[in-house]
Backbone as JSON Lines, residues from 0, in Angstrom:
{"i":0,"aa":"M","n":[15.89,-106.07,-93.36],"ca":[14.68,-105.21,-93.08],"c":[15.34,-103.51,-93.43]}
{"i":1,"aa":"E","n":[14.12,-102.98,-93.9],"ca":[14.38,-101.9,-94.72],"c":[14.52,-100.47,-93.35]}
{"i":2,"aa":"Q","n":[15.39,-99.92,-93.38],"ca":[15.32,-98.61,-92.29],"c":[14.33,-97.18,-93.05]}
{"i":3,"aa":"E","n":[13.76,-96.86,-92.51],"ca":[12.55,-95.66,-92.6],"c":[13.11,-94.42,-92.13]}
{"i":4,"aa":"K","n":[12.74,-93.31,-92.69],"ca":[13.16,-92.05,-91.75],"c":[12.21,-91.43,-90.44]}
{"i":5,"aa":"L","n":[12.6,-90.99,-89.5],"ca":[11.68,-90.47,-88.81],"c":[10.73,-89.33,-89.26]}
{"i":6,"aa":"P","n":[9.47,-89.38,-89.14],"ca":[8.46,-88.63,-89.72],"c":[8.62,-87.03,-89.38]}
{"i":7,"aa":"N","n":[9.03,-86.67,-88.77],"ca":[9.4,-84.94,-88.66],"c":[10.87,-84.78,-88.64]}
{"i":8,"aa":"S","n":[12.25,-85.53,-88.94],"ca":[13.53,-85.1,-88.53],"c":[13.27,-83.6,-89.53]}
{"i":9,"aa":"T","n":[12.75,-83.81,-90.34],"ca":[13.2,-82.34,-91.46],"c":[12.9,-81.26,-91.03]}
{"i":10,"aa":"I","n":[11.26,-81.52,-90.56],"ca":[10.51,-80.39,-89.93],"c":[10.65,-79.67,-88.47]}
{"i":11,"aa":"V","n":[11.6,-80.61,-87.97],"ca":[12.15,-80.66,-86.72],"c":[13.41,-79.18,-87.05]}
{"i":12,"aa":"L","n":[14.3,-79.85,-87.85],"ca":[15.48,-79.37,-88.37],"c":[14.96,-77.65,-88.77]}
{"i":13,"aa":"I","n":[13.97,-77.72,-89.67],"ca":[13.44,-76.68,-90.38],"c":[12.95,-75.27,-89.15]}
{"i":14,"aa":"L","n":[12.47,-75.8,-88.47],"ca":[11.87,-75.17,-87.27],"c":[12.8,-74.59,-86.44]}
{"i":15,"aa":"G","n":[14.1,-75.29,-85.95],"ca":[15.12,-74.98,-85.07],"c":[15.54,-73.95,-85.98]}
{"i":16,"aa":"I","n":[15.7,-73.87,-87.29],"ca":[16.68,-73.12,-87.84],"c":[15.92,-71.69,-88.19]}
{"i":17,"aa":"V","n":[14.47,-71.84,-88.06],"ca":[13.76,-70.41,-88.5],"c":[13.6,-70.07,-87.21]}
{"i":18,"aa":"S","n":[13.42,-70.68,-85.71],"ca":[13.63,-70.29,-84.66],"c":[14.64,-69.21,-84.15]}
{"i":19,"aa":"I","n":[15.82,-69.72,-84.88],"ca":[16.87,-68.64,-84.35],"c":[17.16,-67.62,-85.21]}
{"i":20,"aa":"I","n":[16.57,-67.95,-86.72],"ca":[16.51,-66.65,-87.66],"c":[15.77,-65.48,-87.33]}
{"i":21,"aa":"S","n":[14.69,-65.93,-86.19],"ca":[13.37,-65.1,-86.03],"c":[13.22,-64.63,-84.47]}
{"i":22,"aa":"C","n":[14.41,-64.8,-84.3],"ca":[14.22,-64.56,-82.32],"c":[14.3,-63.58,-81.99]}
{"i":23,"aa":"C","n":[14.73,-62.22,-82.82],"ca":[14.41,-61.14,-82.68],"c":[13.36,-60.33,-83.45]}
{"i":24,"aa":"C","n":[12.07,-61.23,-83.44],"ca":[10.89,-60.46,-83.98],"c":[10.26,-60.06,-83.07]}
{"i":25,"aa":"Y","n":[10.06,-59.83,-82.1],"ca":[9.27,-59.86,-80.8],"c":[8.6,-61.11,-80.55]}
{"i":26,"aa":"G","n":[9.33,-62.2,-80.61],"ca":[8.74,-63.47,-79.69],"c":[8.18,-64.32,-80.76]}
{"i":27,"aa":"L","n":[8.6,-64.07,-81.9],"ca":[8.17,-64.77,-82.81],"c":[9.04,-66.27,-83.35]}
{"i":28,"aa":"G","n":[10.41,-66.25,-82.58],"ca":[11.11,-67.46,-82.31],"c":[10.14,-68.32,-81.6]}
{"i":29,"aa":"L","n":[9.39,-68.0,-80.55],"ca":[8.74,-68.87,-79.54],"c":[7.64,-69.61,-80.67]}
{"i":30,"aa":"I","n":[7.22,-69.12,-81.39],"ca":[6.03,-69.95,-82.07],"c":[6.66,-70.9,-83.3]}
{"i":31,"aa":"F","n":[7.87,-70.79,-83.84],"ca":[8.7,-71.92,-84.54],"c":[9.56,-72.85,-83.29]}
{"i":32,"aa":"G","n":[9.75,-72.5,-82.04],"ca":[10.91,-73.16,-81.4],"c":[10.06,-74.21,-80.55]}
{"i":33,"aa":"I","n":[8.67,-73.63,-80.21],"ca":[8.06,-74.77,-79.42],"c":[7.52,-75.83,-79.83]}
{"i":34,"aa":"P","n":[7.02,-75.75,-81.11],"ca":[6.43,-76.85,-81.57],"c":[7.37,-77.79,-82.49]}
{"i":35,"aa":"G","n":[8.83,-77.14,-82.61],"ca":[10.3,-77.66,-82.78],"c":[10.22,-78.82,-81.61]}
{"i":36,"aa":"I","n":[10.19,-78.45,-80.19],"ca":[10.94,-79.09,-79.48],"c":[10.3,-80.4,-79.22]}
{"i":37,"aa":"I","n":[8.49,-79.88,-79.0],"ca":[7.61,-81.08,-78.93],"c":[7.93,-81.91,-80.41]}
{"i":38,"aa":"L","n":[7.68,-81.86,-81.65],"ca":[7.89,-82.77,-82.44],"c":[9.22,-83.62,-82.37]}
{"i":39,"aa":"A","n":[10.11,-82.85,-81.78],"ca":[11.35,-83.6,-81.57],"c":[11.14,-84.53,-80.31]}
{"i":40,"aa":"N","n":[10.43,-84.15,-79.47],"ca":[9.99,-85.09,-78.34],"c":[9.86,-86.13,-78.37]}
{"i":41,"aa":"K","n":[8.64,-85.97,-79.62],"ca":[7.91,-87.27,-80.41],"c":[8.65,-88.33,-80.85]}
{"i":42,"aa":"D","n":[9.53,-87.68,-81.73],"ca":[9.95,-88.54,-82.47],"c":[11.7,-88.94,-81.99]}
{"i":43,"aa":"T","n":[11.95,-88.56,-80.6],"ca":[12.93,-89.33,-79.83],"c":[12.18,-90.33,-79.42]}
{"i":44,"aa":"A","n":[11.27,-89.96,-78.69],"ca":[10.57,-91.37,-77.83],"c":[10.1,-92.42,-79.13]}
{"i":45,"aa":"L","n":[9.79,-91.99,-80.19],"ca":[9.56,-93.15,-81.16],"c":[10.85,-93.65,-81.66]}
{"i":46,"aa":"Y","n":[12.26,-93.27,-81.9],"ca":[13.69,-93.69,-82.3],"c":[13.73,-94.62,-80.88]}
{"i":47,"aa":"K","n":[13.68,-94.05,-79.52],"ca":[13.92,-94.97,-78.46],"c":[12.95,-96.15,-78.45]}
{"i":48,"aa":"Q","n":[12.1,-96.42,-79.1],"ca":[11.64,-97.91,-79.07],"c":[12.22,-98.71,-79.81]}
{"i":49,"aa":"N","n":[12.1,-98.27,-81.29],"ca":[12.88,-99.03,-82.17],"c":[14.05,-97.91,-82.87]}
{"i":50,"aa":"P","n":[15.46,-98.15,-82.37],"ca":[16.36,-97.28,-83.01],"c":[16.81,-98.1,-83.93]}
{"i":51,"aa":"E","n":[16.5,-99.68,-84.24],"ca":[17.42,-99.96,-85.57],"c":[16.52,-99.88,-86.6]}
{"i":52,"aa":"I","n":[15.16,-99.57,-86.91],"ca":[14.22,-99.38,-87.77],"c":[14.21,-98.03,-88.55]}
{"i":53,"aa":"Y","n":[14.86,-96.62,-87.68],"ca":[14.66,-95.47,-87.85],"c":[15.96,-94.53,-88.25]}
{"i":54,"aa":"T","n":[16.0,-93.78,-89.13],"ca":[17.15,-93.27,-89.65],"c":[16.48,-91.7,-89.64]}
{"i":55,"aa":"G","n":[17.63,-90.6,-89.27],"ca":[17.26,-89.19,-89.06],"c":[17.39,-88.96,-87.68]}
{"i":56,"aa":"Y","n":[18.03,-89.48,-86.84],"ca":[18.15,-89.05,-85.57],"c":[19.08,-87.97,-85.32]}
{"i":57,"aa":"S","n":[19.59,-88.13,-86.29],"ca":[21.0,-86.75,-86.17],"c":[19.91,-85.29,-86.33]}
{"i":58,"aa":"N","n":[19.2,-85.48,-87.0],"ca":[18.31,-84.05,-87.82],"c":[17.47,-83.76,-86.54]}
{"i":59,"aa":"I","n":[17.25,-84.65,-85.76],"ca":[15.95,-84.49,-84.58],"c":[16.9,-83.85,-83.36]}
{"i":60,"aa":"R","n":[18.18,-84.37,-83.16],"ca":[18.87,-83.87,-82.41],"c":[19.49,-82.42,-82.87]}
{"i":61,"aa":"T","n":[19.63,-82.25,-83.82],"ca":[20.03,-80.88,-84.17],"c":[19.12,-79.77,-84.11]}
{"i":62,"aa":"G","n":[17.85,-80.36,-84.56],"ca":[16.77,-79.52,-84.38],"c":[16.26,-78.51,-83.16]}
{"i":63,"aa":"R","n":[16.52,-80.33,-82.44],"ca":[15.96,-80.03,-80.87],"c":[16.73,-78.98,-80.29]}
{"i":64,"aa":"I","n":[18.3,-78.99,-80.59],"ca":[18.72,-78.1,-79.92],"c":[18.75,-76.49,-80.29]}
{"i":65,"aa":"L","n":[18.77,-76.34,-82.17],"ca":[18.28,-74.91,-82.41],"c":[16.92,-74.63,-81.62]}
{"i":66,"aa":"S","n":[16.31,-75.55,-81.7],"ca":[14.78,-75.08,-81.48],"c":[15.02,-74.36,-79.64]}
{"i":67,"aa":"I","n":[15.7,-75.15,-79.04],"ca":[15.93,-74.49,-77.44],"c":[16.79,-73.37,-77.47]}
{"i":68,"aa":"I","n":[17.6,-73.22,-78.64],"ca":[18.34,-72.07,-78.56],"c":[17.45,-70.54,-79.37]}
{"i":69,"aa":"G","n":[16.79,-70.95,-79.65],"ca":[15.27,-70.3,-80.58],"c":[14.52,-69.56,-79.4]}
{"i":70,"aa":"V","n":[14.23,-70.57,-78.42],"ca":[13.44,-70.31,-77.83],"c":[13.98,-69.32,-76.66]}
{"i":71,"aa":"V","n":[14.99,-69.64,-76.32],"ca":[16.08,-68.9,-75.05],"c":[16.2,-67.72,-75.82]}
{"i":72,"aa":"L","n":[16.85,-67.19,-76.68],"ca":[17.14,-65.98,-77.47],"c":[15.69,-65.43,-77.56]}
{"i":73,"aa":"S","n":[14.62,-66.15,-78.09],"ca":[13.29,-65.0,-78.21],"c":[12.62,-64.65,-76.77]}
{"i":74,"aa":"A","n":[12.99,-65.43,-75.95],"ca":[12.53,-65.5,-74.56],"c":[13.31,-64.04,-74.06]}
{"i":75,"aa":"L","n":[14.55,-64.2,-74.65],"ca":[15.23,-63.14,-73.58],"c":[15.12,-61.42,-74.4]}
{"i":76,"aa":"Y","n":[14.96,-61.52,-75.48],"ca":[14.68,-60.74,-76.46],"c":[13.09,-60.27,-76.03]}
{"i":77,"aa":"L","n":[12.07,-60.78,-75.97],"ca":[11.02,-60.22,-75.42],"c":[10.96,-59.78,-74.04]}
{"i":78,"aa":"I","n":[11.83,-60.26,-73.09],"ca":[11.79,-59.51,-72.05],"c":[12.67,-58.24,-71.77]}
{"i":79,"aa":"A","n":[13.54,-58.2,-72.71],"ca":[14.32,-56.87,-72.7],"c":[13.23,-56.11,-73.37]}
{"i":80,"aa":"V","n":[12.8,-56.08,-74.55],"ca":[11.46,-55.54,-74.99],"c":[10.47,-54.95,-74.07]}
{"i":81,"aa":"I","n":[9.8,-55.86,-73.44],"ca":[8.86,-55.73,-72.4],"c":[9.36,-54.42,-71.2]}
{"i":82,"aa":"S","n":[10.83,-55.16,-70.73],"ca":[11.16,-54.01,-69.57],"c":[11.6,-52.49,-70.44]}
{"i":83,"aa":"L","n":[12.07,-52.57,-71.46],"ca":[12.26,-51.21,-71.89],"c":[11.0,-50.27,-72.11]}
{"i":84,"aa":"Y","n":[10.18,-51.05,-72.79],"ca":[8.67,-50.48,-72.49],"c":[8.08,-50.21,-71.48]}
{"i":85,"aa":"I","n":[8.58,-51.09,-70.61],"ca":[7.95,-50.44,-68.76],"c":[8.96,-49.44,-68.41]}
{"i":86,"aa":"A","n":[9.88,-49.5,-68.45],"ca":[10.93,-48.8,-67.77],"c":[10.96,-46.84,-68.92]}
{"i":87,"aa":"L","n":[10.59,-47.19,-70.24],"ca":[10.78,-45.77,-71.08],"c":[9.29,-45.27,-71.16]}
{"i":88,"aa":"G","n":[8.38,-46.47,-71.35],"ca":[7.07,-46.01,-72.11],"c":[6.82,-45.92,-73.45]}
{"i":89,"aa":"E","n":[5.98,-45.34,-74.04],"ca":[5.87,-45.31,-75.41],"c":[6.81,-44.25,-76.43]}
{"i":90,"aa":"E","n":[6.27,-43.31,-75.34],"ca":[7.01,-41.8,-75.66],"c":[8.41,-41.68,-75.62]}
{"i":91,"aa":"G","n":[9.38,-42.81,-74.9],"ca":[10.82,-42.86,-74.43],"c":[10.97,-43.99,-75.55]}
{"i":92,"aa":"L","n":[10.35,-44.87,-75.97],"ca":[10.84,-45.81,-76.72],"c":[10.88,-44.99,-78.21]}
{"i":93,"aa":"L","n":[9.85,-44.13,-78.63],"ca":[9.64,-43.67,-80.01],"c":[11.09,-42.33,-80.03]}
{"i":94,"aa":"E","n":[11.06,-41.62,-78.86],"ca":[12.19,-40.89,-78.94],"c":[13.18,-41.62,-78.91]}
{"i":95,"aa":"M","n":[13.79,-42.53,-78.22],"ca":[15.13,-43.09,-78.46],"c":[15.17,-43.45,-80.16]}
{"i":96,"aa":"Q","n":[14.05,-44.23,-80.71],"ca":[14.08,-44.33,-81.73],"c":[14.7,-43.45,-82.7]}
{"i":97,"aa":"Q","n":[13.87,-42.2,-82.7],"ca":[14.15,-41.37,-83.48],"c":[15.5,-40.47,-83.13]}
{"i":98,"aa":"E","n":[16.18,-40.99,-82.12],"ca":[17.28,-40.43,-82.36],"c":[18.41,-41.36,-82.88]}
{"i":99,"aa":"M","n":[17.96,-42.58,-82.85],"ca":[18.87,-43.34,-83.3],"c":[18.92,-43.44,-85.15]}
{"i":100,"aa":"M","n":[17.91,-42.94,-85.68],"ca":[17.59,-42.37,-87.02],"c":[18.45,-41.34,-87.07]}
{"i":101,"aa":"K","n":[18.34,-40.52,-86.4],"ca":[19.21,-39.05,-86.43],"c":[20.43,-39.75,-86.62]}
{"i":102,"aa":"Q","n":[21.4,-40.53,-85.6],"ca":[22.72,-41.05,-85.65],"c":[23.27,-41.68,-86.94]}
{"i":103,"aa":"Y","n":[22.08,-42.46,-87.44],"ca":[22.44,-43.31,-88.51],"c":[21.92,-42.79,-89.7]}
{"i":104,"aa":"N","n":[21.4,-41.26,-89.47],"ca":[20.74,-40.71,-90.86],"c":[20.22,-41.52,-91.85]}
{"i":105,"aa":"V","n":[18.97,-42.09,-91.23],"ca":[18.55,-42.7,-91.73],"c":[16.99,-41.93,-92.51]}
């Protein structure tokens, strides 16, 4: 019997990597990480039913871990931005941004 690749193994890995890369983009990592976790869970269930006929489970595990890390980092970053906005307000954030630009001569 020939083994076949799990249907979403590559996609889950890509979504996990992109969720970590985009975690500091105001929650954009959530958009990639959550579907990565969902697809990983579906393929994990499929693999556990018949592990002898599927390959690519290591990609699923790795992608799921990366997606979870991306979701956590994105959520923490989003919480930090929202709390800064609440604490400083829009004017305070703009002022802080201008001071940083002056400091780095941008």
